[in-house]
C-alpha positions as CSV (number, residue, x, y, z in Angstrom):
1,X,-3.0,15.0,-46.2
2,X,-4.4,15.2,-42.7
3,X,-6.0,18.6,-41.7
4,X,-4.2,19.4,-38.5
5,X,-7.0,21.7,-37.4
6,X,-9.3,18.6,-37.2
7,X,-6.9,16.3,-35.3
8,X,-8.1,15.0,-31.9
9,X,-6.2,16.3,-28.9
10,X,-4.5,13.5,-27.0
11,X,-5.4,14.0,-23.3
12,X,-5.6,11.8,-20.2
13,X,-8.9,12.1,-18.3
14,X,-8.5,13.7,-14.9
15,X,-8.2,11.3,-12.0
16,X,-6.8,8.5,-14.1
17,X,-3.2,7.4,-14.7
18,X,-1.2,5.6,-17.4
19,X,1.1,2.9,-16.1
20,X,4.6,2.0,-17.2
21,X,6.2,-1.4,-17.6
22,X,8.2,-0.8,-14.5
23,X,5.1,0.1,-12.5
24,X,3.2,-2.9,-13.7
25,X,6.0,-5.3,-12.9
26,X,6.5,-3.7,-9.5
27,X,2.8,-4.2,-8.7
28,X,2.8,-7.8,-9.9
29,X,5.9,-8.5,-7.7
30,X,4.2,-6.9,-4.7
31,X,0.9,-8.7,-5.3
32,X,2.6,-12.1,-5.6
33,X,4.0,-11.5,-2.0
34,X,0.6,-10.5,-0.7
35,X,-1.1,-13.4,-2.4
36,X,1.4,-15.8,-0.8
37,X,0.4,-14.6,2.7
38,X,-3.3,-14.8,1.9
39,X,-2.8,-18.4,0.6
40,X,-0.8,-19.3,3.7
41,X,-3.9,-18.3,5.8
42,X,-6.1,-20.6,3.7
43,X,-7.9,-18.0,1.5
44,X,-8.8,-18.9,-2.0
45,X,-8.8,-16.7,-5.1
46,X,-12.1,-15.3,-6.6
47,X,-13.1,-12.6,-9.0
48,X,-16.3,-10.6,-9.8
49,X,-17.0,-8.3,-12.8
50,X,-16.3,-4.6,-12.9
51,X,-19.9,-3.8,-13.3
52,X,-22.8,-4.5,-11.0
53,X,-26.5,-3.5,-10.8
54,X,-26.5,-0.1,-9.0
55,X,-28.9,-1.2,-6.3
56,X,-26.5,-4.1,-5.4
57,X,-23.7,-1.8,-4.5
58,X,-25.1,-0.8,-1.2
59,X,-27.3,1.7,0.7
60,X,-24.4,4.1,1.1
61,X,-25.1,5.3,-2.5
62,X,-27.3,8.3,-2.8
63,X,-31.0,7.8,-3.7
64,X,-31.4,9.9,-6.8
65,X,-33.1,9.7,-10.2
66,X,-29.6,9.3,-11.7
67,X,-27.5,7.5,-9.2
68,X,-24.1,8.6,-10.3
69,X,-22.8,10.6,-7.4
70,X,-19.8,8.7,-6.1
71,X,-20.1,6.0,-8.8
72,X,-20.0,5.9,-12.6
73,X,-23.4,4.7,-13.7
74,X,-25.3,4.1,-16.9
75,X,-28.5,2.4,-18.2
76,X,-28.5,-0.7,-20.3
77,X,-30.9,-1.6,-23.1
78,X,-33.7,-2.6,-20.7
79,X,-33.3,0.6,-18.7
80,X,-31.6,-1.2,-15.7
81,X,-29.1,1.0,-13.9
82,X,-25.6,-0.4,-13.9
83,X,-22.5,1.0,-12.1
84,X,-18.7,0.5,-12.2
85,X,-17.9,-1.1,-8.8
86,X,-17.0,1.3,-6.0
87,X,-15.0,-1.3,-4.1
88,X,-14.5,-5.1,-4.1
89,X,-16.6,-5.7,-1.0
90,X,-20.1,-5.0,-2.3
91,X,-19.7,-7.3,-5.4
92,X,-18.4,-10.0,-3.0
93,X,-21.5,-9.7,-0.9
94,X,-23.7,-10.0,-4.0
95,X,-21.8,-13.1,-5.2
96,X,-22.0,-14.8,-1.8
97,X,-25.8,-14.1,-1.5
98,X,-26.4,-15.4,-5.0
99,X,-24.4,-18.6,-4.5
100,X,-25.0,-19.0,-0.7
101,X,-26.2,-22.6,-0.7
102,X,-23.2,-24.1,-2.6
103,X,-20.4,-22.2,-0.9
104,X,-18.6,-23.5,2.2
105,X,-19.2,-21.5,5.4
106,X,-17.2,-19.7,6.4
107,X,-16.3,-18.6,2.9
108,X,-12.7,-17.4,2.8
109,X,-11.6,-15.7,-0.4
110,X,-9.3,-13.0,-1.8
111,X,-9.5,-10.9,-5.0
112,X,-7.8,-8.0,-6.7
113,X,-8.9,-5.5,-9.3
114,X,-9.7,-2.0,-10.4
115,X,-12.4,0.1,-8.6
116,X,-13.8,3.4,-9.6
117,X,-15.0,6.6,-7.8
118,X,-16.9,9.4,-9.5
119,X,-15.4,12.0,-7.2
120,X,-13.3,15.2,-7.6
121,X,-9.7,14.1,-8.3
122,X,-6.8,15.7,-6.6
123,X,-3.2,15.0,-5.5
124,X,-3.0,11.3,-4.6
125,X,-6.8,10.9,-5.2
126,X,-7.7,9.0,-8.3
127,X,-11.0,8.0,-10.0
128,X,-9.5,4.5,-10.8
129,X,-7.3,2.5,-8.5
130,X,-6.5,-1.1,-7.6
131,X,-7.4,-2.9,-4.4
132,X,-6.4,-6.4,-3.1
133,X,-9.0,-7.8,-0.6
134,X,-9.4,-10.8,1.6
135,X,-12.8,-11.7,3.2
136,X,-14.2,-14.2,5.6
137,X,-18.0,-14.6,5.4
138,X,-20.0,-16.7,7.8
139,X,-18.0,-16.3,11.0
140,X,-19.9,-14.3,13.7
141,X,-17.2,-14.2,16.4
142,X,-14.4,-11.6,16.4
143,X,-11.8,-14.3,16.0
144,X,-12.1,-13.7,12.3
145,X,-11.5,-10.0,12.8
146,X,-8.4,-10.7,14.9
147,X,-7.1,-13.0,12.2
148,X,-7.5,-10.2,9.6
149,X,-5.4,-7.9,11.7
150,X,-2.7,-10.6,12.2
151,X,-2.7,-11.4,8.4
152,X,-2.2,-7.7,7.6
153,X,0.7,-7.5,10.0
154,X,2.3,-10.5,8.3
155,X,1.7,-9.0,4.9
156,X,3.6,-5.9,5.9
157,X,6.6,-7.9,7.1
158,X,6.5,-10.2,4.1
159,X,6.9,-7.0,1.9
160,X,10.0,-6.1,3.9
161,X,8.5,-3.4,6.1
162,X,10.3,-3.8,9.5
163,X,8.7,-3.6,12.9
164,X,8.4,0.0,14.0
165,X,7.8,1.2,10.5
166,X,4.1,0.0,10.4
167,X,1.2,-0.7,12.8
168,X,-2.2,-2.3,12.3
169,X,-4.7,-0.2,14.2
170,X,-8.0,-1.8,15.4
171,X,-11.2,-0.1,16.6
172,X,-14.9,-1.1,16.7
173,X,-17.6,0.9,15.0
174,X,-20.0,-0.1,17.8
175,X,-17.9,2.2,20.0
176,X,-18.7,5.2,17.8
177,X,-22.2,4.0,17.1
178,X,-22.8,4.0,20.8
179,X,-21.5,7.5,21.1
180,X,-23.7,8.7,18.2
181,X,-26.8,7.0,19.8
182,X,-25.9,8.7,23.2
183,X,-25.8,12.2,21.6
184,X,-29.1,11.6,19.7
185,X,-27.9,10.6,16.2
186,X,-29.4,7.1,16.2
187,X,-32.1,6.0,13.7
188,X,-32.4,5.9,10.0
189,X,-33.4,9.6,9.8
190,X,-29.9,10.5,11.0
191,X,-28.0,8.3,8.6
192,X,-26.6,11.2,6.5
193,X,-25.4,13.1,9.5
194,X,-23.8,9.9,10.9
195,X,-21.9,9.4,7.7
196,X,-20.7,13.0,7.8
197,X,-19.4,12.4,11.4
198,X,-17.6,9.2,10.3
199,X,-15.9,11.0,7.4
200,X,-14.9,13.9,9.7
201,X,-13.3,11.6,12.4
202,X,-11.5,9.8,9.6
203,X,-9.6,13.1,9.0
204,X,-8.2,13.4,12.5
205,X,-4.6,12.7,11.5
206,X,-4.8,15.2,8.6
207,X,-6.8,18.0,10.2
208,X,-6.3,17.5,14.0
209,X,-9.0,17.9,16.6
210,X,-9.8,21.5,15.8
211,X,-10.3,20.9,12.1
212,X,-12.4,17.9,12.8
213,X,-14.5,19.8,15.3
214,X,-15.4,22.3,12.5
215,X,-16.5,19.4,10.3
216,X,-18.6,18.0,13.2
217,X,-20.2,21.4,13.7
218,X,-20.9,24.1,11.1
219,X,-18.4,23.0,8.4
220,X,-14.9,23.9,7.3
221,X,-13.2,25.8,4.4
222,X,-10.5,23.7,2.7
223,X,-8.0,26.5,3.1
224,X,-8.5,26.7,6.8
225,X,-10.0,30.2,6.8
226,X,-13.3,31.6,5.7
227,X,-13.5,32.0,1.9
228,X,-10.3,29.9,1.2
229,X,-10.9,26.9,-1.1
230,X,-14.1,24.9,-1.1
231,X,-16.5,24.7,1.8
232,X,-17.3,21.3,3.3
233,X,-20.7,21.3,5.1
234,X,-20.5,19.9,8.6
235,X,-22.6,17.5,10.6
236,X,-24.3,20.3,12.6
237,X,-23.4,18.9,16.0
238,X,-23.5,21.4,19.0
239,X,-20.3,21.9,21.0
240,X,-21.2,19.3,23.7
241,X,-22.0,16.6,21.1
242,X,-18.8,17.4,19.1
243,X,-16.7,17.2,22.3
244,X,-18.3,13.8,23.2
245,X,-17.4,12.4,19.8
246,X,-13.8,13.7,19.9
247,X,-13.3,12.4,23.5
248,X,-14.5,8.9,22.7
249,X,-12.4,8.7,19.5
250,X,-9.1,10.1,20.8
251,X,-6.3,7.6,19.9
252,X,-5.8,6.6,23.6
253,X,-9.4,7.0,24.7
254,X,-10.4,4.9,27.8
255,X,-13.8,3.6,28.8
256,X,-15.4,5.4,31.8
257,X,-14.3,9.0,31.0
258,X,-17.8,10.1,29.9
259,X,-20.7,8.7,31.9
260,X,-23.3,9.6,29.3
261,X,-21.5,7.5,26.6
262,X,-20.2,4.8,29.0
263,X,-23.8,3.8,29.9
264,X,-24.7,3.0,26.3
265,X,-25.1,-0.7,25.6
266,X,-23.8,-0.6,22.0
267,X,-20.7,1.3,23.2
268,X,-20.0,-1.3,25.9
269,X,-20.4,-4.2,23.4
270,X,-17.8,-2.6,21.2
271,X,-15.4,-2.1,24.0
272,X,-15.9,-5.8,25.0
273,X,-15.2,-7.0,21.5
274,X,-12.0,-4.9,21.3
275,X,-10.9,-6.6,24.5
276,X,-11.4,-10.1,23.0
277,X,-9.5,-9.1,19.8
278,X,-6.6,-7.8,21.9
279,X,-6.5,-10.9,24.0
280,X,-6.4,-13.1,20.8
281,X,-3.7,-11.2,19.0
282,X,-1.5,-11.0,22.1
283,X,-1.9,-14.8,22.7
284,X,-0.7,-15.3,19.1
285,X,2.4,-13.3,19.8
286,X,1.5,-10.0,18.1
287,X,2.6,-7.2,20.4
288,X,1.3,-3.6,20.5
289,X,4.1,-2.6,18.2
290,X,2.4,-4.6,15.4
291,X,-1.3,-4.5,16.3
292,X,-2.7,-1.7,18.4
293,X,-6.1,-0.9,19.8
294,X,-6.9,2.6,18.6
295,X,-10.2,4.5,19.2
296,X,-9.4,7.0,16.5
297,X,-9.8,4.5,13.6
298,X,-13.2,5.0,11.9
299,X,-13.2,3.9,8.2
300,X,-15.6,6.1,6.2
301,X,-18.1,3.7,4.7
302,X,-21.3,3.3,6.6
303,X,-21.7,-0.4,6.0
304,X,-19.1,-1.3,8.7
305,X,-20.9,-2.8,11.7
306,X,-18.2,-3.9,14.1
307,X,-14.4,-4.1,14.3
308,X,-12.5,-1.9,11.8
309,X,-8.8,-2.0,11.0
310,X,-6.2,0.2,9.3
311,X,-2.7,-0.6,8.2
312,X,-0.5,2.4,8.7
313,X,3.1,3.1,7.6
314,X,4.9,4.9,10.4
315,X,8.2,5.4,8.6
316,X,9.1,8.8,7.2
317,X,9.5,8.2,3.5
318,X,10.5,10.5,0.6
319,X,7.6,11.1,-1.7
320,X,7.9,11.5,-5.5
321,X,8.9,15.1,-5.0
322,X,11.6,14.2,-2.6
323,X,9.8,15.6,0.5
324,X,9.9,13.5,3.7
325,X,6.4,12.5,4.6
326,X,4.5,9.9,6.6
327,X,2.4,7.9,4.1
328,X,-0.2,6.9,6.7
329,X,-2.9,4.4,5.8
330,X,-2.2,1.9,3.0
331,X,-5.2,-0.4,3.7
332,X,-8.1,-1.0,5.9
333,X,-11.3,-2.9,6.4
334,X,-13.7,-4.2,9.0
335,X,-16.9,-6.2,9.8
336,X,-19.8,-5.7,7.4
337,X,-22.6,-8.0,8.7
338,X,-25.3,-6.1,6.8
339,X,-24.1,-6.4,3.2
340,X,-24.9,-10.1,2.5
341,X,-28.0,-9.8,4.7
342,X,-29.5,-7.2,2.4
343,X,-29.9,-9.8,-0.3
344,X,-31.0,-12.7,1.9
345,X,-33.1,-11.2,4.7
346,X,-31.2,-13.2,7.3
347,X,-28.0,-12.4,9.4
348,X,-24.8,-13.3,7.5
349,X,-21.7,-12.2,9.4
350,X,-18.7,-11.0,7.3
351,X,-15.4,-9.3,7.7
352,X,-12.6,-8.2,5.3
353,X,-9.5,-6.2,4.6
354,X,-8.6,-4.1,1.5
355,X,-5.1,-3.0,0.5
356,X,-4.7,0.1,-1.6
357,X,-2.3,-1.4,-4.2
358,X,-1.0,1.8,-5.9
359,X,-0.5,3.7,-2.6
360,X,1.3,0.8,-1.0
361,X,3.5,0.3,-4.1
362,X,4.6,3.9,-4.1
363,X,5.5,3.7,-0.4
364,X,7.4,0.5,-0.9
365,X,9.3,1.8,-3.9
366,X,10.3,4.9,-2.0
367,X,11.4,2.8,1.0
368,X,13.6,0.8,-1.4
369,X,11.6,-2.4,-0.8
370,X,10.3,-2.9,-4.3
371,X,11.6,-2.7,-7.8
372,X,11.5,-4.6,-11.1
373,X,15.2,-4.7,-11.7
374,X,15.2,-8.5,-12.1
375,X,13.5,-8.1,-15.5
376,X,16.1,-7.8,-18.2
377,X,15.3,-5.9,-21.4
378,X,15.4,-8.0,-24.6
379,X,18.5,-8.8,-26.7
380,X,17.9,-7.0,-30.0
381,X,18.9,-8.4,-33.5
382,X,19.6,-5.5,-35.8
383,X,18.3,-5.5,-39.3
384,X,21.2,-4.5,-41.6
385,X,19.7,-5.9,-44.9
386,X,16.0,-6.0,-45.6
387,X,15.7,-8.7,-48.4
388,X,13.6,-11.7,-47.5
389,X,16.6,-14.1,-47.2
390,X,18.4,-11.7,-44.7
391,X,15.2,-11.2,-42.7
392,X,14.8,-14.9,-42.5
393,X,18.3,-15.3,-41.0
394,X,17.7,-12.5,-38.5
395,X,14.4,-14.1,-37.5
396,X,16.2,-17.5,-37.0
397,X,18.7,-15.9,-34.6
398,X,15.8,-14.5,-32.6
399,X,14.1,-17.9,-32.6
400,X,17.3,-19.7,-31.4
401,X,17.7,-17.2,-28.6
402,X,14.0,-17.5,-27.5
403,X,14.3,-21.3,-27.6
404,X,17.1,-20.9,-25.1
405,X,14.9,-18.8,-22.8
406,X,16.5,-15.5,-23.7
407,X,14.3,-12.5,-24.1
408,X,15.0,-11.2,-27.6
409,X,13.5,-9.4,-30.6
410,X,14.3,-8.5,-34.2
411,X,14.2,-4.8,-34.9
412,X,11.0,-4.1,-36.8
413,X,11.4,-0.4,-37.5
414,X,12.6,1.1,-40.7
415,X,15.7,3.0,-39.5
416,X,19.4,2.5,-40.1
417,X,22.1,1.1,-37.8
418,X,22.7,4.3,-35.8
419,X,19.0,4.7,-35.1
420,X,18.6,1.0,-34.3
421,X,21.4,1.3,-31.6
422,X,19.7,4.4,-30.2
423,X,16.5,2.3,-30.0
424,X,18.3,-0.5,-28.2
425,X,19.8,2.1,-25.8
426,X,16.4,3.6,-25.1
427,X,14.9,0.2,-24.4
428,X,17.9,-0.6,-22.1
429,X,18.8,-3.7,-24.2
430,X,21.8,-5.5,-22.8
431,X,23.1,-6.9,-26.2
432,X,22.8,-6.1,-29.9
433,X,23.4,-8.7,-32.6
434,X,24.8,-7.3,-35.8
435,X,25.3,-9.2,-39.1
436,X,25.9,-7.3,-42.4
437,X,26.9,-8.7,-45.8
438,X,30.5,-9.1,-44.8
439,X,29.8,-11.1,-41.7
440,X,27.2,-13.2,-43.4
441,X,29.7,-14.2,-46.2
442,X,32.0,-15.5,-43.4
443,X,29.2,-17.2,-41.5
444,X,29.9,-14.8,-38.5
445,X,28.1,-12.2,-36.6
446,X,29.1,-9.4,-34.1
447,X,27.7,-9.4,-30.5
448,X,27.8,-5.9,-29.0
449,X,27.7,-5.8,-25.2
450,X,25.8,-2.5,-24.8
451,X,26.1,-2.4,-21.0
452,X,29.9,-2.8,-21.0
453,X,30.2,-0.4,-23.9
454,X,28.2,2.3,-22.0
455,X,30.4,1.8,-18.9
456,X,33.6,2.0,-20.9
457,X,32.5,5.2,-22.6
458,X,31.6,6.8,-19.3
459,X,34.4,5.6,-17.1
460,X,37.5,4.5,-19.1
461,X,39.8,7.3,-20.5
462,X,43.2,5.6,-20.4
463,X,44.2,3.5,-23.4
464,X,45.8,0.8,-21.4
465,X,42.8,0.5,-19.1
466,X,40.6,0.3,-22.3
467,X,42.6,-2.6,-23.7
468,X,42.5,-4.4,-20.3
469,X,38.7,-4.1,-20.0
470,X,36.2,-6.8,-20.9
471,X,35.6,-6.5,-24.6
472,X,32.4,-4.6,-25.5
473,X,32.1,-6.3,-28.9
474,X,33.1,-9.7,-30.1
475,X,32.9,-11.6,-33.5
476,X,31.7,-15.2,-33.3
477,X,30.6,-18.0,-35.6
478,X,26.8,-18.1,-36.2
479,X,26.6,-21.4,-34.4
480,X,28.1,-19.8,-31.2
481,X,25.4,-17.1,-30.9
482,X,23.4,-18.6,-28.0
483,X,26.4,-19.7,-26.0
484,X,28.2,-16.3,-26.3
485,X,25.0,-14.3,-25.5
486,X,24.6,-16.5,-22.3
487,X,28.2,-15.8,-21.4
488,X,27.8,-12.0,-21.8
489,X,24.5,-12.0,-19.9
490,X,26.1,-13.9,-17.0
491,X,29.0,-11.5,-16.9
492,X,26.5,-8.5,-16.8
493,X,24.5,-10.2,-14.0
494,X,27.7,-10.7,-12.0
495,X,28.6,-7.0,-12.4
496,X,25.0,-6.0,-11.5
497,X,24.9,-7.9,-8.2
498,X,28.4,-7.2,-7.0
């Protein structure tokens, strides 16, 4: 007997999620659509492992004795530090650098997979989530960045998101880099403060200018008032510096409104590249309603070096609690010319886009654009007798159904008929096959239409109507099993899609 006091408590780690069959199928359906657009643009599939050497993941990781802040890390048997990948971009950069001579340039590829963040979890913030990326490596001009923006617009529409319900926002990190240089935050010694500034600006939609100004300056309490929630340390900018950053990153910011910033060469280069991108996407027929130039787009990672993009859902969508919300960003990316160069010591231009799969799936489901209803639960053959001969007959029925392309299973539990039908109901099975001793002696079996039976039980109360309805159970010869099941499934499908 098991000592209950010693049993292990079943518990899901914080920041992780179990996935249902419905969620998995919905994701696969969505990703098939995304993949088709990536393929249409000429990108090829690729994949890298979940684990990389920690030093290969990028300079944005903290330099500590145990480098596990932000990533999950461990040492292998030769004391090398390894980490679960933080995103899909850094492993792609490592792969390209390692195989540079044999790859075509530009190298155009896409990949999907799980990434991991060793961060405090919270509502909508997970430690494991899936991304779906596309990258172009080896193209220095911003035509590759313009193409990324256009491809993301096409992905949104392929997924059924109509115009007006999404926008691809485009900015250039050189614009913000120029601002930071102009206010005295250039150089490696200010890298940490720059990253704090970037992360603060990235919260403009959530916190507004006043909340972001606190993060640019002394810091901010999560609750909005002193002592409420956790305290986020700010970048330590003075009021003039903070105002310059906010002015230059306002959504509709224009060049020339701040002479100190406007005279910066990096800033001007960023503004010029944005103008080229806008000209290219407009020439290709993508209006401002689909792709918009927006100075408030930052992207938090420090490895971005030029144009940055963000796919935003504008539609007001009910969330899982029924509240009407704007989902906001469901993907983003940008130019990262320094990542491959770290390994090779020579310039290697690169740009890419990453879709947050789980977040986008949730938004599409709540918009009614995504489901897995086209997957039908299996037909179940009930086990009425458990002797070897009977089990063999039941198994043959299942084999005949499967050979005809019909999802089916033989009940493998140990329960009686009532419990087996309850199991079939819980699975959502469309049909149950029943053959006891009496039916077997006659060479017959019963086919129970579970969908019609449930409908009749719920809707039909009049005896005449009951007699006129499609029969919920029929008796057929064993040899007619497959044909009758096909007939019933076809009738169910016709009802479903009326």
